[in-house]
C-alpha positions in Angstrom: 53.1 154.4 87.8 51.2 150.6 88.8 51.2 148.1 86.9 47.7 147.8 85.0 45.5 145.4 87.3 45.3 141.8 86.4 42.2 139.5 87.4 41.7 135.8 87.4 38.1 134.9 86.0 35.7 131.8 86.3 32.2 131.4 84.9 30.3 128.2 84.1 27.1 129.1 82.6 25.2 132.1 80.8 23.9 133.6 83.5 27.1 134.2 85.0 28.5 134.9 81.5 26.2 137.8 82.0 27.2 139.2 85.6 31.0 138.7 84.7 30.3 140.6 81.5 28.9 143.6 83.5 31.0 143.2 86.1 34.4 143.3 83.6 32.8 146.6 81.8 32.2 148.5 85.2 36.1 147.4 86.2 37.6 148.2 82.9 35.8 151.9 82.8 37.7 152.7 85.9 41.0 150.5 84.3 41.1 150.3 80.7 44.3 148.7 80.7 43.2 145.8 83.3 43.8 142.0 82.4 41.3 139.5 82.5 41.4 135.8 82.0 40.2 133.0 83.2 37.0 130.9 81.9 34.8 133.2 80.0 31.6 132.9 77.7 30.7 135.2 74.9 29.9 137.7 76.9 32.8 138.3 78.7 35.2 137.9 76.5 33.4 141.1 74.0 33.6 142.9 77.3 37.2 142.3 77.0 38.5 138.8 78.9 40.8 136.2 77.4 39.0 132.5 77.8 41.3 129.5 78.6 39.1 126.7 78.3 35.5 127.3 76.6 32.8 127.8 79.1 30.9 125.4 77.8 33.0 122.6 79.4 31.8 123.8 82.8 28.2 123.6 82.0 27.0 120.3 83.3 24.4 120.1 85.1 22.8 116.8 86.9 25.0 114.3 89.2 25.2 111.0 86.9 26.4 114.0 84.2 29.2 115.6 86.6 30.3 112.5 87.5 30.7 111.4 83.8 33.1 114.3 83.4 34.3 115.0 86.4 38.2 113.8 86.0 38.0 116.4 83.0 36.7 118.7 85.4 39.3 118.4 87.9 42.0 118.7 85.1 40.8 122.2 84.2 40.5 123.3 88.0 44.2 121.9 88.3 46.0 123.5 85.2 43.7 127.3 86.3 45.1 126.5 89.4 49.0 125.9 88.4 48.5 128.8 86.2 47.4 131.1 88.2 50.1 130.6 90.9 52.4 131.1 88.7 50.9 133.9 87.1 49.3 135.9 90.2 46.1 138.0 89.6 45.7 141.0 91.6 42.3 139.2 92.5 40.4 136.2 91.3 36.8 136.2 91.1 34.6 132.8 91.0 31.4 133.7 89.6 28.6 131.6 90.8 29.4 127.6 90.0 30.4 127.6 93.5 31.4 123.4 93.3 34.1 124.1 90.7 34.6 127.7 91.6 35.0 127.4 95.5 37.8 124.4 95.5 39.5 127.2 93.3 39.4 130.0 95.1 40.2 128.0 97.7 43.8 127.0 96.7 44.7 130.6 95.3 43.7 132.2 98.9 46.0 129.6 100.4 49.0 130.8 97.8 48.3 134.8 99.1 45.6 135.7 96.2 42.9 137.9 97.2 39.2 136.0 96.3 36.2 137.2 95.6 32.7 134.9 95.1 29.8 136.6 92.9 26.7 135.2 93.6 25.8 133.4 96.8 24.9 129.5 97.0 22.0 129.0 98.3 23.2 128.3 102.3 20.1 130.0 104.1 18.1 127.2 102.1 19.8 124.0 102.7 24.0 122.8 103.6 24.4 125.9 106.0 27.8 124.3 106.6 29.4 125.1 103.0 29.4 128.8 105.1 32.8 127.2 107.1 34.4 126.3 103.5 33.6 129.8 102.1 34.8 131.3 104.7 38.0 129.6 104.0 37.9 130.2 100.3 36.8 133.7 99.7 38.0 137.1 100.9 34.3 138.7 99.8 31.3 137.3 99.0 28.8 139.3 96.5 25.4 138.9 97.3 22.4 139.2 94.6 19.7 139.3 97.8 19.5 141.2 100.7 18.3 138.2 102.9 21.4 136.5 102.0 23.7 138.6 104.1 22.7 137.2 107.4 24.3 133.7 107.8 27.3 135.6 106.2 27.3 138.0 108.9 26.7 135.6 111.6 29.9 134.0 110.4 32.1 136.5 109.5 32.3 136.4 106.1 33.0 139.7 104.5 29.9 140.3 102.7 28.3 142.9 100.3 24.9 143.2 98.6 25.0 144.5 95.1 21.6 144.3 94.0 20.6 142.3 90.7 21.3 142.7 87.1 17.9 141.9 86.1 16.8 144.7 88.4 18.9 147.3 86.4 17.5 145.8 83.1 14.3 145.8 83.5 12.4 149.3 83.8 10.4 150.1 87.0 7.4 150.4 84.0 6.6 148.0 81.6 4.2 148.4 78.7 1.8 146.2 78.6 0.3 147.3 75.5 3.4 147.8 73.8 4.5 143.5 74.3 0.7 142.5 72.9 1.2 144.8 70.0 4.2 143.5 69.9 2.9 139.7 70.0 0.2 140.6 67.8 -2.3 140.1 71.2 -5.8 141.8 71.3 -5.3 144.8 73.3 -8.6 144.2 75.7 -8.1 140.0 75.6 -7.7 138.2 79.0 -3.8 136.6 78.7 -1.8 134.1 80.5 1.4 133.7 80.3 2.5 129.8 80.7 6.0 128.7 81.1 6.3 124.6 81.5 10.5 125.8 82.4 13.7 125.3 80.4 15.1 122.3 80.8 14.1 119.1 79.8 13.0 117.7 82.9 10.9 120.9 84.0 8.9 120.2 80.7 8.7 116.3 81.6 7.1 116.6 85.1 5.2 119.5 84.5 3.4 120.0 80.5 1.0 117.5 80.9 -0.1 119.0 84.1 -0.5 122.4 82.4 -2.1 121.5 79.6 -5.0 119.9 82.0 -5.0 123.4 84.0 -5.6 125.7 80.9 -8.7 123.3 80.1 -9.7 123.8 83.4 -9.1 127.8 83.1 -10.7 127.6 79.8 -14.0 125.9 81.2 -14.4 129.1 83.2 -12.7 131.6 81.0 -13.5 130.4 77.3 -12.0 133.6 75.9 -8.7 133.4 77.6 -5.7 133.8 75.4 -2.8 132.1 76.3 0.7 132.0 74.8 3.7 129.5 75.9 7.0 130.8 75.1 9.7 128.0 74.8 13.0 128.4 75.1 14.4 126.9 72.2 13.5 124.5 69.1 14.5 121.4 71.3 11.8 122.4 74.1 9.8 123.9 72.0 9.2 120.2 70.1 8.9 118.5 73.6 5.6 120.9 74.1 4.3 119.9 71.2 4.6 116.1 72.0 2.4 116.5 75.0 0.5 118.8 73.1 -0.5 115.5 70.3 -0.5 113.7 73.5 -3.3 115.3 75.0 -5.5 114.7 71.9 -8.2 117.6 72.8 -5.8 119.8 73.9 -6.5 123.8 74.2 -5.6 126.1 71.5 -2.9 127.9 72.9 -0.2 130.3 71.1 3.4 129.3 70.9 6.2 131.3 71.0 10.2 131.0 70.1 11.8 132.7 73.0 10.4 136.2 73.8 9.8 135.1 77.2 10.0 138.3 78.7 7.8 139.6 76.5 5.0 137.3 76.8 5.1 137.7 80.6 5.2 141.6 79.9 1.7 141.3 77.9 -0.1 139.1 80.1 -2.4 139.4 83.3 -1.1 136.6 84.8 1.6 134.0 84.8 1.7 130.5 85.3 5.5 129.2 85.6 8.0 126.4 86.9 10.2 128.0 89.7 13.4 129.4 88.8 14.9 132.5 87.2 11.5 133.0 85.5 9.9 133.5 88.6 12.4 136.7 89.1 11.7 138.5 86.0 7.9 137.6 86.3 8.4 140.0 89.7 10.2 142.7 88.2 7.5 142.8 85.2 4.8 143.2 88.0 3.1 140.6 86.9 0.9 138.1 89.8 2.0 134.6 89.0 1.0 131.3 90.4 4.6 129.2 90.9 4.9 125.5 90.4 7.1 122.8 90.5 7.8 118.9 90.9 10.9 116.6 91.3 11.5 113.3 91.2 10.0 111.7 94.4 13.4 110.8 95.6 15.0 114.3 95.0 11.9 115.4 96.4 12.0 113.1 99.7 15.5 114.6 99.9 14.9 118.0 99.5 12.4 118.0 102.0 14.4 117.2 104.5 17.5 119.4 103.6 15.7 122.2 102.6 15.4 124.8 105.5 13.0 127.5 104.3 9.1 127.4 104.3 9.1 129.7 100.8 10.8 128.4 98.1 10.0 131.0 95.0 12.1 133.9 94.9 9.2 136.3 95.2 8.1 134.6 98.3 11.8 135.1 99.8 12.5 138.9 98.9 8.5 139.6 99.9 9.1 137.8 103.0 6.0 136.3 103.0 3.7 133.7 100.6 2.8 136.9 98.0 2.4 134.1 95.4 1.1 131.0 95.7 3.6 127.8 95.4 2.3 124.3 94.2 5.0 121.5 94.3 4.7 118.1 93.7 0.8 116.8 95.0 -0.3 120.0 95.4 0.5 121.0 91.4 -2.9 119.8 90.7 -4.5 121.2 87.7 -7.4 122.4 90.1 -5.4 123.6 92.4 -2.9 125.4 89.7 -6.0 127.1 87.6 -7.6 128.0 91.0 -4.9 130.3 92.2 -4.4 131.9 88.7 -8.8 132.5 88.8 -8.2 134.3 91.7 -5.5 136.8 90.4 -7.7 137.2 87.0 -11.4 137.6 88.6 -9.7 139.7 92.0 -7.9 143.3 90.8 -7.4 144.0 94.3 -5.6 140.9 94.9 -3.3 141.5 92.2 -2.9 144.9 92.6 -1.5 144.7 96.1 1.2 142.1 94.5 2.0 144.6 91.7 2.7 147.0 95.0 4.9 144.5 96.7 7.0 143.7 93.9 7.4 147.5 93.4 8.8 147.9 96.1 11.1 144.9 96.2 12.0 146.1 92.5 13.8 149.3 93.9 15.1 147.4 96.6 17.1 145.4 94.0 17.6 148.2 91.3 21.3 149.2 92.3 23.5 149.3 89.7 24.6 146.1 90.8 27.7 145.7 87.9 29.0 149.4 89.2 28.1 148.3 93.1 30.0 144.7 92.5 33.2 146.6 90.8 33.5 149.1 93.7 33.2 146.4 96.0 36.6 144.6 94.1 38.2 147.3 93.7 37.8 148.4 97.3 39.2 145.3 98.0 42.5 146.3 96.2 42.7 149.2 97.3 42.3 150.1 93.3 39.6 152.5 93.3 41.4 155.9 93.3 43.3 154.5 90.4 40.4 155.4 88.0 
């Protein structure tokens, strides 16, 4: 009888925790006695993982913040490497957080431990030279999107597209009427979902512009209902401060959380580029994507980024399905006109809906099961279940 499967794992933030939890559940359905340890969040712990360090110690964003915690992060990685070398797992899985996990994967792979990286870094967009580091670090790359595989195949890195868990979670048909009823919105109203971002700097750059965009739209659509879901109390206070600054800000309804429900209720969505764009796409809602960066960051990004589209819906479609307005183009007039195009032209919105449905079906592969299959096949342990 074989020894129980032993898995090392590191997730660095909430999205990775959700991915890891789904993967752990899928593996433990086939190997109920599997032992999983490393760095895990609450969802992974609930699924059966033991966390050797708190996951929030890895949840650092921004160059200055990372530098301030560099020694601590290096120490955690060193301790994990020592632990796993002394107690070798059958496989180590790094979930996203590439700046932390790839270095650990490289050390463990050099020590003879099989490694998997779950969620590709954006090597298709910038810093493509990282593929060489990835090739030295991992035995298998698991990707969420089909277009990510090409660069790995060109560099002969074993890769498998597993689909996206959000595509499994969000149904193919979303009930707009039920979402409106749950939010106490008029059934026949024209509704715009406004998502200025979940991070402080996103709201700093976009709140005033989005408020002015609503003002522009209301001059042309006086009855337009605008609903703004805010990620947490801090973001709500930040947006309320922007409304107060505006003085004569147009009326809009603020909601705590419930962003998916708000988008499901909407006729169109105006949002900051990010994961929300993927959710809006899976909900089949026409959207306008905006983004602003610090001037220096934007200057650098223009020289580093190798893709013409940067929002996930357009990348997945292989065409400019939704307007992307970045930096100086993200003006109230341009944003408002792009939203108005969807509201005034049902044919345009319907075309986007059809394309989004096609993409949703391509991504809906039962990602956690696919990822578990790939990991267990790498180990030759699929038959054990």
